[in-house]
C-alpha positions as CSV (number, residue, x, y, z in Angstrom):
1,M,54.3,11.7,-19.2
2,I,51.3,13.3,-20.4
3,C,49.4,9.5,-20.2
4,G,51.2,9.4,-16.3
5,N,49.7,13.0,-15.5
6,H,46.2,11.7,-17.2
7,D,46.2,8.5,-15.1
8,T,47.6,10.8,-11.7
9,F,44.4,13.2,-12.8
10,F,42.2,10.2,-13.0
11,F,43.2,8.9,-9.9
12,V,43.0,11.7,-7.7
13,W,39.5,12.7,-8.9
14,T,38.1,8.9,-8.4
15,C,39.4,8.8,-4.9
16,I,37.7,12.6,-4.6
17,F,34.3,11.2,-5.8
18,F,34.6,8.4,-3.3
19,G,35.6,9.9,-0.8
20,F,32.5,12.5,-1.3
21,L,30.5,9.7,-1.2
22,L,31.4,8.2,1.9
23,I,31.1,11.3,3.5
24,R,27.8,11.4,2.2
25,I,26.4,8.2,3.4
26,Q,27.8,8.1,6.7
27,R,25.1,7.8,9.3
28,P,24.4,11.6,11.5
29,K,25.2,12.3,14.8
30,N,22.7,10.5,17.3
31,F,21.0,8.5,14.7
32,P,19.6,5.2,14.6
33,P,22.1,2.2,14.1
34,G,22.6,-0.1,11.6
35,P,24.5,-2.0,9.0
36,P,27.4,0.1,7.5
37,P,26.5,1.2,3.9
38,L,28.5,1.1,0.7
39,P,29.3,4.1,-1.9
40,L,26.6,4.2,-4.3
41,F,24.7,1.3,-3.3
42,G,23.8,1.8,0.4
43,N,22.3,-1.5,2.3
44,L,21.3,-2.9,-0.9
45,L,23.5,-5.4,-0.8
46,H,23.2,-6.2,2.6
47,V,19.7,-7.6,1.8
48,N,18.1,-10.5,-0.1
49,M,15.9,-8.7,-2.6
50,A,13.3,-11.3,-3.5
51,N,12.7,-11.8,0.1
52,P,14.0,-8.4,2.0
53,L,11.4,-8.8,4.8
54,K,13.4,-11.7,6.6
55,N,16.5,-9.3,6.6
56,F,14.5,-6.5,8.1
57,E,13.5,-9.1,11.0
58,R,17.0,-10.0,11.7
59,F,18.0,-6.2,11.6
60,A,15.5,-5.8,13.8
61,E,16.2,-8.5,16.6
62,Q,20.2,-7.6,15.9
63,Y,19.5,-3.4,16.3
64,G,16.4,-3.5,18.6
65,K,13.3,-0.8,18.0
66,M,15.2,1.0,15.5
67,F,17.4,0.1,12.9
68,S,18.3,2.6,9.9
69,L,19.3,1.3,6.4
70,Y,20.5,3.5,3.1
71,T,18.9,3.1,-0.1
72,G,22.2,4.6,-2.0
73,S,22.9,8.0,-0.3
74,R,19.4,8.0,1.3
75,P,19.0,7.0,4.9
76,A,15.6,5.1,6.2
77,I,14.8,4.4,9.7
78,F,12.8,1.3,10.4
79,L,10.4,1.1,13.6
80,N,9.7,-2.1,14.7
81,S,7.6,-1.9,17.7
82,F,4.4,-0.9,18.6
83,E,5.5,1.7,21.0
84,V,7.6,3.3,19.0
85,I,5.1,3.4,15.7
86,K,3.0,5.1,18.5
87,E,4.9,7.7,19.5
88,A,6.1,8.9,15.7
89,L,2.6,8.6,14.2
90,V,0.3,9.8,17.1
91,T,2.5,11.7,19.9
92,K,4.5,13.1,17.5
93,A,2.1,12.9,14.2
94,Q,2.8,16.6,12.4
95,D,6.8,16.0,12.4
96,F,6.2,12.7,11.1
97,S,3.1,13.2,8.6
98,G,5.4,14.3,5.5
99,R,5.8,11.3,2.4
100,P,8.7,10.9,0.3
101,Q,8.8,12.0,-2.8
102,D,11.7,10.6,-5.3
103,F,10.9,6.8,-4.3
104,M,9.2,4.5,-7.9
105,I,5.9,4.6,-6.6
106,N,5.8,8.2,-6.5
107,H,7.0,8.5,-10.3
108,L,3.8,5.8,-11.1
109,S,1.5,8.3,-9.0
110,E,3.2,11.5,-10.1
111,N,3.1,12.5,-6.4
112,K,-0.6,13.0,-6.7
113,G,-3.9,11.6,-5.3
114,V,-4.1,11.1,-1.9
115,V,-2.1,7.8,-0.1
116,L,1.4,8.9,-1.7
117,A,1.1,12.4,-1.7
118,D,3.1,14.8,0.3
119,Y,2.2,16.5,3.3
120,G,0.4,20.1,2.2
121,P,-2.3,22.2,0.9
122,C,-3.6,19.8,-2.0
123,W,-3.1,16.5,0.2
124,K,-5.4,18.4,3.0
125,D,-7.9,19.4,0.5
126,H,-8.1,16.1,-1.4
127,R,-7.8,14.1,2.2
128,R,-11.3,16.4,3.5
129,F,-12.8,15.7,0.2
130,A,-12.0,11.8,0.5
131,L,-13.2,11.9,4.0
132,M,-16.8,13.7,3.6
133,T,-17.4,12.3,0.2
134,L,-16.7,8.5,1.0
135,R,-18.8,8.8,4.3
136,N,-21.6,10.8,2.6
137,F,-21.7,8.1,0.0
138,G,-21.6,5.0,2.2
139,L,-18.6,4.0,3.7
140,G,-19.2,2.8,7.4
141,K,-23.0,3.1,6.5
142,Q,-25.6,0.8,5.8
143,S,-25.4,1.7,1.7
144,M,-21.7,0.1,1.9
145,E,-22.7,-3.0,3.2
146,E,-25.8,-3.1,0.8
147,R,-22.8,-2.6,-2.2
148,I,-21.0,-5.2,-0.2
149,L,-24.3,-7.9,-0.1
150,E,-24.6,-7.1,-3.7
151,E,-21.2,-8.0,-4.9
152,I,-21.3,-11.4,-2.5
153,S,-24.7,-12.5,-4.4
154,H,-22.8,-12.5,-7.6
155,L,-19.6,-14.0,-6.2
156,V,-21.5,-17.2,-4.4
157,A,-23.2,-17.5,-8.0
158,D,-20.4,-17.5,-9.9
159,L,-19.3,-20.6,-7.7
160,D,-22.1,-22.0,-7.9
161,K,-21.6,-21.8,-11.3
162,N,-18.3,-23.3,-11.3
163,A,-19.1,-26.2,-8.9
164,G,-17.4,-29.3,-9.6
165,G,-15.1,-27.5,-11.4
166,T,-11.9,-25.4,-10.6
167,V,-11.6,-21.7,-10.1
168,N,-8.7,-19.2,-9.4
169,P,-9.8,-17.7,-5.9
170,Q,-7.0,-14.9,-6.3
171,N,-9.1,-13.4,-9.7
172,M,-12.2,-14.1,-8.0
173,F,-11.6,-12.0,-5.0
174,H,-9.8,-9.1,-7.3
175,N,-13.0,-9.2,-9.0
176,A,-15.3,-8.9,-6.4
177,A,-13.4,-6.0,-4.4
178,S,-12.5,-4.5,-7.4
179,N,-16.3,-4.2,-8.3
180,V,-17.4,-3.0,-5.0
181,I,-14.8,0.2,-5.1
182,G,-16.4,1.1,-8.7
183,L,-19.9,1.4,-7.2
184,V,-18.8,4.1,-4.9
185,L,-16.5,5.7,-7.4
186,F,-19.2,5.1,-11.0
187,G,-22.1,3.6,-9.5
188,S,-21.4,0.6,-11.6
189,R,-20.3,-3.2,-11.8
190,F,-18.4,-5.2,-14.6
191,D,-19.6,-8.5,-15.1
192,Y,-16.5,-11.1,-14.1
193,N,-15.9,-12.2,-17.7
194,N,-15.9,-8.5,-19.0
195,K,-12.9,-7.8,-20.7
196,F,-12.2,-4.6,-19.5
197,L,-12.6,-5.3,-15.8
198,Q,-10.1,-7.9,-16.8
199,Q,-7.2,-6.3,-18.5
200,Y,-7.8,-3.7,-15.3
201,I,-7.2,-6.3,-12.7
202,K,-4.6,-8.2,-14.9
203,I,-2.6,-5.0,-15.1
204,I,-3.0,-3.4,-10.8
205,A,-1.5,-7.3,-10.1
206,E,1.6,-6.8,-12.6
207,I,2.5,-3.6,-11.3
208,S,2.2,-4.3,-7.6
209,K,4.4,-7.5,-8.8
210,I,7.2,-5.2,-9.9
211,I,6.2,-2.6,-7.1
212,N,7.4,-5.8,-4.3
213,G,10.1,-6.8,-6.5
214,P,13.8,-6.4,-6.8
215,W,13.5,-4.1,-9.6
216,N,11.9,-1.5,-7.1
217,M,14.5,-1.6,-5.1
218,I,16.9,-1.3,-7.5
219,Y,15.1,2.1,-9.1
220,D,15.3,3.5,-5.3
221,T,18.7,2.6,-4.8
222,L,20.5,3.7,-8.1
223,P,19.0,6.8,-10.1
224,L,21.5,6.6,-12.8
225,L,20.0,3.3,-13.9
226,R,16.6,5.0,-14.1
227,I,16.9,6.1,-17.9
228,L,18.2,2.6,-18.7
229,P,15.2,0.1,-20.4
230,L,14.7,-2.4,-17.3
231,P,12.2,-4.2,-16.0
232,F,11.1,-1.1,-14.4
233,K,9.9,0.2,-17.0
234,K,7.2,-2.3,-17.8
235,A,5.6,-0.5,-14.4
236,F,5.3,2.7,-16.2
237,D,4.0,1.6,-19.3
238,H,1.0,-0.2,-16.9
239,A,0.5,2.7,-15.2
240,K,0.2,5.1,-18.4
241,K,-2.5,2.3,-19.8
242,L,-4.3,2.1,-16.0
243,K,-4.8,5.7,-16.2
244,N,-6.0,6.3,-20.3
245,M,-8.5,3.3,-19.0
246,N,-9.9,5.3,-15.9
247,L,-9.4,8.6,-18.3
248,C,-12.5,6.6,-20.6
249,L,-14.6,5.8,-17.4
250,I,-14.7,9.6,-16.4
251,N,-15.4,10.8,-19.8
252,E,-18.3,8.0,-20.2
253,H,-19.4,9.0,-16.6
254,K,-18.9,13.0,-17.5
255,S,-21.6,12.2,-20.6
256,T,-24.4,11.4,-17.9
257,R,-23.9,13.7,-15.5
258,V,-26.0,16.9,-14.4
259,P,-23.7,19.5,-12.3
260,G,-24.6,19.8,-8.8
261,E,-26.3,16.2,-8.9
262,P,-24.0,14.0,-7.5
263,R,-24.8,10.5,-8.1
264,E,-21.3,8.8,-7.0
265,L,-18.0,10.0,-5.9
266,I,-16.8,10.6,-9.4
267,D,-19.5,13.8,-9.7
268,C,-18.6,15.1,-6.7
269,Y,-15.2,15.3,-7.5
270,L,-16.2,17.3,-10.7
271,D,-18.1,19.4,-8.9
272,E,-15.4,20.1,-6.8
273,K,-13.4,21.2,-9.9
274,N,-12.9,24.7,-11.0
275,D,-10.1,27.3,-11.8
276,G,-7.7,28.0,-9.1
277,S,-8.5,24.6,-7.0
278,T,-6.2,21.9,-6.4
279,F,-8.6,19.4,-8.2
280,S,-8.0,18.3,-12.1
281,E,-8.3,15.7,-14.1
282,D,-5.2,14.2,-13.6
283,Q,-5.6,14.6,-9.7
284,L,-8.8,12.2,-10.5
285,I,-7.2,9.3,-12.3
286,I,-4.3,9.2,-9.6
287,Y,-7.0,8.9,-6.9
288,I,-8.6,6.5,-8.4
289,L,-6.2,4.2,-8.9
290,D,-5.0,5.3,-5.2
291,L,-8.7,3.7,-4.2
292,H,-8.0,0.7,-6.1
293,F,-4.9,0.0,-5.0
294,A,-5.5,0.3,-1.7
295,G,-8.6,-2.1,-1.7
296,T,-8.1,-4.8,-4.4
297,D,-4.8,-6.2,-3.3
298,T,-5.3,-6.0,0.7
299,T,-9.1,-7.1,0.6
300,S,-8.2,-10.4,-1.9
301,N,-5.1,-11.4,0.1
302,T,-6.8,-11.3,3.3
303,L,-9.9,-13.2,2.1
304,L,-6.9,-15.7,0.7
305,T,-5.2,-16.4,3.3
306,A,-8.8,-16.8,5.7
307,F,-9.4,-19.4,2.7
308,L,-6.2,-21.0,3.2
309,Y,-6.2,-21.1,6.6
310,L,-10.4,-22.6,7.1
311,M,-9.1,-25.1,4.7
312,T,-6.5,-26.4,6.5
313,H,-8.6,-26.0,9.8
314,P,-11.5,-27.5,9.4
315,E,-12.5,-27.5,13.2
316,I,-12.0,-23.8,13.2
317,Q,-14.9,-23.6,9.9
318,A,-17.0,-25.8,12.0
319,K,-17.1,-23.2,14.8
320,C,-17.2,-20.5,12.9
321,Q,-20.5,-22.2,10.8
322,K,-21.9,-23.2,14.0
323,E,-21.7,-19.8,15.2
324,I,-22.8,-18.2,12.4
325,D,-26.1,-20.1,12.1
326,E,-27.1,-19.8,15.2
327,V,-27.1,-16.1,15.3
328,L,-28.5,-15.6,12.0
329,E,-31.9,-17.9,13.2
330,G,-33.0,-18.7,9.7
331,K,-31.6,-15.2,8.3
332,D,-30.2,-15.2,4.4
333,H,-27.1,-13.5,5.3
334,A,-25.4,-11.7,8.3
335,S,-24.8,-7.8,9.2
336,Y,-22.0,-5.8,10.1
337,E,-24.0,-5.7,13.1
338,D,-24.2,-9.5,13.5
339,R,-20.2,-8.9,14.8
340,H,-21.3,-7.9,18.3
341,N,-22.7,-11.7,18.6
342,M,-20.2,-13.6,17.5
343,P,-17.1,-13.2,19.3
344,Y,-15.2,-16.5,17.9
345,T,-15.9,-15.8,14.4
346,L,-14.8,-12.0,14.9
347,A,-11.7,-13.1,16.4
348,V,-10.8,-15.6,13.8
349,I,-10.7,-13.0,11.4
350,H,-8.7,-10.7,13.3
351,E,-5.9,-13.0,13.6
352,V,-6.6,-13.9,9.5
353,Q,-5.4,-10.0,8.8
354,R,-2.6,-10.4,11.5
355,V,-1.4,-13.3,10.0
356,A,-2.1,-12.4,6.4
357,N,0.4,-9.3,6.7
358,T,-1.0,-7.6,3.7
359,V,0.9,-4.6,3.7
360,P,4.4,-5.5,5.9
361,L,6.2,-1.9,5.6
362,G,2.8,0.2,5.5
363,V,2.9,3.5,3.6
364,F,6.3,5.0,3.9
365,H,6.1,8.5,5.9
366,C,9.0,10.9,6.1
367,T,9.5,13.5,9.1
368,T,9.1,17.2,7.9
369,K,11.4,19.0,10.2
370,D,14.2,17.9,12.5
371,T,13.1,15.8,15.3
372,T,13.4,13.3,18.0
373,L,12.2,9.9,18.6
374,M,13.1,7.5,21.5
375,G,16.0,9.8,21.9
376,Y,17.3,9.6,19.0
377,S,18.1,13.1,16.3
378,I,15.9,12.7,13.1
379,P,17.6,14.9,10.6
380,K,14.1,16.3,8.2
381,G,13.3,14.6,5.2
382,T,14.4,10.9,6.7
383,V,12.6,8.4,5.0
384,I,10.2,6.4,8.0
385,I,9.1,2.7,7.4
386,T,6.7,0.9,10.1
387,N,7.9,-2.6,10.1
388,L,4.8,-3.9,10.9
389,T,5.7,-7.8,10.5
390,T,7.5,-7.6,13.4
391,I,4.8,-5.6,15.2
392,L,2.4,-8.0,14.5
393,K,4.8,-11.2,16.0
394,E,5.6,-8.7,19.0
395,E,5.8,-10.5,22.2
396,G,3.7,-9.0,25.2
397,H,0.7,-8.7,22.7
398,K,-2.5,-11.2,23.3
399,Y,-2.1,-13.2,19.9
400,T,-0.9,-17.3,19.6
401,S,1.6,-18.4,16.5
402,S,-1.0,-20.1,15.2
403,V,-4.9,-20.3,15.0
404,K,-6.3,-22.4,17.5
């Protein structure tokens, strides 16, 4: 009899528990459509975790300009057209300016920095600093171009040294991109064979691989599994190593710093740091990682795509070379200003960027208050994902399905 009562008690509470989960993951009224979520898993089982982008494209075809998926009990809305993204991020920018704060990538960055930090006073301070300082230290100016040209000279020298042999273009481009960022941050670069640089880039690549893989989706969807020693733990171990490496670079920089006489971005940041400000050493470490993660993979993958397409389309490579030679007229290198006289080469670069699709889902946003979008009701705190893969293939825009 007691056993029967226990069984009944367990059964009732199990029903209540799953009933609670079902209620919790019901779509809000007037919410964008999507496949029905399951208790605990949400829509995790509706996507191929090895390549979810194909599923997202299929959902966009099925549901239209907006659809919703659940990561566990948390809803996320995918924006699948230029029109919708413009309304959300431009017309209603304030409503959609937040950042979700409980994903794996947020935990890796400790909710600090600029790229992934939530909208608020700290984010405003650091965004202001980033815009002002990067502008002062060359972003968009000739000095930035000089840094890039300097790194290109090392890149070309490395290619010449390995002529007739084999090279890993991904490592080569990662090295170059990382060094350009290093010049802005610290005013120095590393030799391509430097062990510190090689380890730094390897760790970034390992973290990116985990973030873009299935274990990231499992971490985000099933919070109860986060305490287990599963493969996503490696990302946190790698992140700790990166933070320590950056701390070493900061400490080296401090030893030669003269307060009030900034040389590079790091000096400027340290000048801003004082009691009561939002600037701190922990923030600076994530700030540096923000710039590296935003600049290395994207630049490297874009250049790799360019190499691939130019190798497989030699006629396009020849047209670009002809146009460049005509514009340079004996100069040893092109400048950013020369782009105005190279319409074909510029068009090829733009097409490469479209095809490369280096950040297919952009950086996630979330709503800062209850709002509406394209007639749908969007509650505060809803995750917003820009499905750039569909945008870059959207019909009605001037592009072709292959390079011409």
